[in-house]
C-alpha positions in Angstrom: -12.9 33.3 -14.4 -11.2 35.6 -16.9 -7.6 35.5 -18.0 -6.9 38.6 -15.9 -8.7 36.9 -12.9 -6.6 33.8 -13.5 -3.4 35.8 -13.3 -4.5 37.7 -10.2 -5.3 34.4 -8.5 -2.0 32.9 -9.4 -0.2 36.0 -7.9 -2.4 35.8 -4.8 -1.7 32.0 -4.3 2.1 32.5 -5.0 2.2 35.4 -2.4 0.4 33.3 0.2 2.8 30.4 -0.3 5.7 32.9 0.0 4.3 34.4 3.2 3.9 30.9 4.6 7.5 29.9 3.8 8.9 33.3 5.1 7.0 32.8 8.4 8.2 29.3 8.7 11.8 30.4 8.2 11.3 33.1 10.9 9.8 30.6 13.3 12.7 28.1 12.8 15.1 31.0 13.4 13.3 32.1 16.6 13.2 28.6 18.0 16.9 28.1 17.2 17.8 31.0 19.5 19.4 30.1 22.8 16.8 32.2 24.6 14.4 29.3 24.1 15.9 27.7 27.1 14.8 30.6 29.3 11.1 29.6 28.9 9.7 27.9 32.0 8.1 24.4 31.6 4.5 25.6 31.3 5.3 28.1 28.6 7.3 25.5 26.7 4.5 23.1 26.8 2.0 25.8 25.7 4.3 26.7 22.8 4.5 23.0 21.7 0.7 22.7 21.9 0.1 25.8 19.8 2.5 24.6 17.1 0.9 21.2 17.1 -2.5 22.8 16.6 -1.1 24.6 13.5 0.6 21.5 12.3 -2.8 19.6 12.5 -4.3 22.2 10.1 -1.6 21.9 7.4 -3.4 18.9 5.8 -6.2 21.2 4.9 -3.9 22.5 2.2 -3.4 19.0 0.9 -7.2 18.4 0.9 -7.8 21.5 -1.2 -5.1 20.7 -3.7 -6.0 17.0 -4.1 -9.7 17.8 -4.5 -8.9 20.3 -7.2 -6.5 17.9 -9.0 -9.1 15.2 -9.0 -11.9 17.5 -10.2 -9.8 18.4 -13.2 -8.8 14.8 -13.8 -5.1 15.3 -13.3 -4.3 11.6 -13.2 -5.5 11.1 -16.8 -3.6 14.2 -17.9 -0.4 12.8 -16.5 -1.1 9.3 -17.7 -1.4 7.9 -14.2 -4.0 5.4 -13.1 -4.9 7.2 -9.8 -4.4 10.3 -7.7 -2.2 8.2 -5.4 0.1 7.5 -8.3 0.2 11.2 -9.2 1.4 12.1 -5.6 3.9 9.3 -5.7 5.3 10.6 -9.0 5.1 14.4 -8.5 5.9 14.6 -4.8 8.0 11.4 -4.4 5.8 10.1 -1.7 5.6 6.5 -0.6 2.5 4.5 -1.6 1.3 4.5 2.1 1.7 8.2 2.6 0.1 9.0 -0.8 -2.8 6.8 0.0 -3.3 8.3 3.4 -3.5 11.8 1.9 -6.0 10.9 -0.8 -8.2 9.0 1.6 -8.1 11.9 4.1 -9.0 14.4 1.3 -12.0 12.3 0.3 -13.2 11.9 3.9 -12.8 15.5 5.3 -12.1 17.7 2.3 -14.6 20.1 0.8 -16.9 18.6 -1.9 -19.1 19.9 -4.7 -22.1 18.4 -6.4 -22.4 17.6 -10.1 -23.9 21.1 -10.6 -21.0 22.7 -8.7 -22.9 23.3 -5.5 -20.8 23.0 -2.3 -21.5 19.9 -0.2 -20.5 19.1 3.4 -17.5 16.8 4.0 -18.3 13.1 4.0 -17.1 13.1 7.7 -18.3 16.4 9.0 -17.3 15.9 12.7 -13.8 14.8 11.7 -13.5 17.8 9.3 -14.6 20.3 11.9 -12.1 18.9 14.4 -9.2 19.2 11.9 -10.3 22.7 10.8 -9.9 23.7 14.5 -6.5 22.0 14.8 -7.7 19.6 17.5 -6.7 16.4 15.8 -3.9 15.6 13.4 -3.5 13.4 10.2 -2.7 10.2 12.2 -6.0 10.4 14.1 -7.9 11.3 11.0 -6.5 8.2 9.3 -7.4 5.9 12.2 -11.0 7.1 12.4 -11.5 7.2 8.6 -10.2 3.7 8.1 -12.2 2.4 11.0 -15.5 3.8 9.6 -14.9 3.2 5.9 -16.2 -0.4 5.9 -19.4 0.8 7.6 -20.4 3.0 4.6 -21.6 0.0 2.7 -25.3 -0.8 2.7 -26.8 -2.5 5.7 -25.6 0.0 8.4 -27.6 2.8 10.0 -26.2 6.2 8.9 -27.2 7.7 12.2 -25.3 5.1 14.1 -22.2 5.8 11.9 -22.5 9.5 12.5 -22.8 9.0 16.2 -19.8 6.7 16.2 -17.8 9.3 14.3 -18.7 12.0 16.8 -17.7 9.8 19.8 -14.4 9.0 18.2 -13.6 12.6 17.4 -14.4 13.7 21.0 -12.3 10.8 22.3 -9.4 11.7 20.0 -9.3 15.2 21.3 -8.2 14.1 24.8 -6.8 10.6 24.4 -3.7 8.7 23.2 -3.5 7.3 19.7 -3.2 3.7 21.0 -6.4 4.1 23.0 -8.2 5.7 20.0 -7.4 2.6 17.9 -9.0 0.3 20.6 -12.1 2.5 20.9 -12.5 2.6 17.1 -12.5 -1.2 17.0 -15.1 -1.3 19.8 -17.4 1.2 18.2 -17.3 -0.4 14.8 -18.1 -3.8 16.4 -21.1 -2.3 18.3 -22.7 -0.5 15.3 -25.8 -2.5 14.5 -26.9 -3.1 10.9 -30.4 -1.8 10.0 -31.7 -5.3 9.5 -32.4 -5.0 5.7 -29.8 -7.6 4.8 -29.4 -11.2 6.1 -26.4 -11.8 8.4 -24.6 -13.9 5.8 -25.0 -11.1 3.2 -23.7 -8.5 5.6 -20.6 -10.7 6.3 -20.2 -11.0 2.6 -20.3 -7.2 2.1 -17.9 -6.7 5.0 -15.3 -9.2 3.8 -11.9 -7.6 3.7 -8.2 -8.5 3.4 -5.4 -6.0 3.3 -1.7 -6.3 3.8 1.4 -4.2 3.1 5.1 -4.3 3.5 6.6 -2.5 6.4 9.9 -0.5 6.5 11.8 -3.4 8.2 10.9 -5.9 5.4 8.1 -7.7 7.3 4.4 -7.6 6.3 1.4 -6.5 8.3 -2.3 -6.3 7.5 -5.9 -6.8 8.6 -8.6 -9.3 7.6 -12.2 -9.9 8.1 -13.3 -13.3 6.7 -16.7 -14.7 5.9 -17.8 -17.7 7.9 -17.1 -20.1 5.0 -13.6 -18.8 4.3 -12.8 -18.7 8.0 -13.7 -22.3 8.4 -11.7 -23.3 5.3 -8.6 -21.4 6.6 -8.9 -22.9 10.1 -9.2 -26.4 8.6 -6.0 -25.8 6.6 -3.9 -24.1 9.3 -5.3 -25.9 12.4 -3.6 -29.2 11.9 -0.3 -27.6 10.7 -0.2 -25.2 13.7 -0.4 -27.8 16.4 2.4 -27.9 19.0 5.2 -30.1 18.0 7.5 -32.2 20.2 11.1 -31.6 19.3 13.2 -34.7 19.6 17.0 -34.5 19.9 19.8 -36.8 20.9 21.3 -35.9 24.3 25.0 -36.1 25.4 24.4 -39.6 26.7 22.9 -40.8 23.4 19.3 -40.9 24.7 16.4 -39.2 23.0 15.4 -35.9 24.6 12.0 -34.4 24.0 11.6 -30.6 24.3 8.3 -28.7 23.9 7.5 -26.4 21.0 8.5 -22.9 22.1 6.6 -21.1 19.4 3.5 -19.2 20.6 0.1 -19.6 18.8 0.6 -16.7 16.5 4.0 -17.9 15.4 2.7 -21.4 14.7 -0.2 -20.0 12.6 2.3 -17.9 10.6 4.4 -21.0 10.0 1.4 -23.0 9.0 0.3 -20.4 6.5 3.8 -20.4 5.0 3.6 -24.1 4.7 0.3 -23.9 2.8 1.9 -21.3 0.5 4.9 -23.5 -0.2 2.7 -26.5 -1.0 0.5 -24.5 -3.3 3.5 -23.1 -5.2 5.0 -26.5 -5.5 1.8 -28.0 -6.9 2.1 -26.1 -10.3 -1.7 -25.5 -10.2 -1.6 -21.7 -9.8 -3.2 -19.6 -12.5 -0.9 -17.8 -14.9 0.4 -14.4 -14.0 1.7 -12.3 -16.9 2.2 -15.5 -18.9 4.0 -17.8 -16.5 2.7 -19.9 -13.6 2.8 -17.9 -10.3 6.4 -17.8 -9.3 8.6 -16.2 -6.6 11.2 -14.3 -8.6 14.5 -13.7 -6.8 17.5 -12.0 -8.4 20.9 -12.9 -6.8 24.5 -12.4 -7.7 26.1 -15.7 -8.8 29.2 -15.2 -6.6 27.0 -14.6 -3.6 25.0 -17.7 -4.4 28.1 -19.9 -4.7 29.6 -18.4 -1.6 26.3 -18.6 0.3 26.7 -14.9 1.4 24.8 -11.7 0.8 21.2 -11.3 -0.2 18.9 -11.9 -3.1 16.2 -9.4 -4.1 12.6 -10.4 -4.7 10.6 -8.6 -7.4 9.0 -6.3 -4.8 12.4 -5.2 -3.5 12.5 -7.4 -0.4 16.0 -8.6 0.7 16.2 -12.3 1.3 19.3 -13.9 2.8 21.1 -16.3 0.5 20.5 -19.2 2.9 16.8 -18.5 2.7 17.0 -18.3 -1.1 18.6 -21.7 -1.2 16.0 -23.1 1.1 13.2 -21.8 -1.2 15.0 -23.1 -4.2 15.3 -26.5 -2.6 11.5 -26.9 -3.0 11.1 -25.3 -6.4 12.3 -25.2 -10.0 15.4 -23.1 -10.6 15.2 -21.3 -13.9 18.6 -19.8 -14.9 18.3 -16.8 -17.3 21.5 -16.4 -19.2 21.3 -13.5 -21.7 23.7 -12.5 -24.4 23.7 -8.8 -25.3 21.5 -9.5 -28.3 19.3 -12.0 -26.5 19.8 -14.3 -29.5 19.0 -17.5 -27.6 15.6 -16.3 -26.5 14.6 -14.6 -29.8 11.6 -16.2 -31.4 11.2 -13.8 -34.3 7.9 -14.0 -36.2 7.2 -17.7 -35.3 4.8 -16.8 -32.5 3.0 -13.7 -31.1 3.0 -14.5 -27.4 6.3 -14.3 -25.5 7.5 -17.7 -24.2 7.8 -18.4 -20.5 11.6 -18.1 -20.8 11.3 -14.7 -22.5 8.9 -13.6 -19.8 11.3 -14.5 -17.1 14.1 -12.7 -19.0 11.8 -9.6 -19.1 11.2 -9.9 -15.4 15.0 -9.9 -14.8 15.7 -7.1 -17.2 12.8 -4.6 -16.7 12.1 -5.4 -13.0 8.5 -4.2 -13.5 6.5 -1.7 -15.6 8.9 0.2 -17.9 6.7 3.3 -18.0 8.6 6.2 -16.4 7.7 6.7 -12.7 5.6 3.4 -12.5 6.8 0.9 -9.9 4.4 -2.0 -10.6 6.1 -5.4 -9.8 6.8 -7.6 -12.9 4.2 -10.2 -11.8 1.5 -7.6 -12.2 2.7 -6.6 -15.7 1.8 -7.6 -19.3 4.2 -8.1 -22.2 4.1 -5.4 -24.8 5.5 -5.3 -28.4 7.2 -2.0 -29.0 6.5 -2.4 -32.8 3.1 -4.2 -32.8 3.2 -7.8 -34.0 0.4 -7.2 -36.5 2.6 -4.5 -38.0 5.6 -6.8 -38.5 7.1 -6.5 -35.0 9.0 -9.6 -33.9 8.6 -11.5 -30.6 12.2 -10.8 -29.5 13.5 -9.3 -26.4 14.6 -6.1 -28.1 11.0 -5.6 -29.2 9.4 -6.5 -25.9 8.9 -4.7 -22.6 6.8 -5.0 -19.5 3.9 -2.6 -18.9 1.3 -2.7 -16.1 -2.2 -3.2 -17.2 -3.1 0.5 -17.0 -0.1 1.7 -19.1 -0.3 -1.1 -21.5 -3.9 -0.2 -22.4 -3.1 3.5 -22.6 0.2 3.2 -24.4 -1.2 3.5 -27.9 -3.1 6.7 -27.1 -0.4 8.3 -25.0 2.7 7.3 -26.9 
């Protein structure tokens, strides 16, 4: 496209966005009019359905923009490790929302071949339904995530295509909750093509995923191989057995009460017990230079008064009582820093930062120091601002934390 063509397209795109925003403003104004209350129930429902159909098609804009950004390698140009990070930085999206948009664009967005030829969307039935406004981004996400593990080798493509079509038809008329249930059922019923042994299929389908929710709890899904499932059951089973709680009654006699935790709660507590024992064992591999550690920052006054909250490295608030309970089973490493960090300075005597320095960096930088990056400190590497080989000292004022991606790209990007 010529320079003149580029300018014409830029004007066309800008005008289209302007018309869209003007129309949106007009729609908001019309719906804010008191006359809206004069619509009868059927017309009101019809209006809501028409608007929802339009809302369902808005992600098509996202798909086009994300596809174009990835085609021109925008993440590398902005020094970001992925398109998800670009959306988080440029649009201030949460990791979950950015991931959902990128996955949806890959599943139902338009594609091109290596030679620039147009290709059908990876999920054609899903794409067609969203083009028509029949299904929205939540339904797209449910179907895309359910079918994604089946794309690996060992499954019949025709069966996957049929499953996609069934889910799209069901999504057009059913509630989201029911769609989730059907998606699980269809995935479980899709038969492999028989080219791989069952054990190999289970190995290919292994999956563990968990994320933090808005209320501070964690949620996720898992599919374990037979071997790992047996190991986990052997660990958790004995620890998750019902317990008899023994207390002393008013008359001084022992009173036994049953364990009121349901099975899921007992398994959760058993898993936490396993984690506590592993962390106490000091046998974990090193993470960023120190043994695997739960890092909690807490105000000294709150700690002494047993009030308030501590903050973990991923931002989770932990009650002070729980912090003390955790500390009761672990080493407490106080980090007291002067403004110059003199106590922790090691100068040129060694190249690798000490464990104490690394903990101080955790407390000071709280993660990757590259602008816009939110990698937690445990996932970061220590970086000399002035390279050690060029005379830089291993002192706090010459050290910072960088995630693996930004650490390896720092020299070329500056």
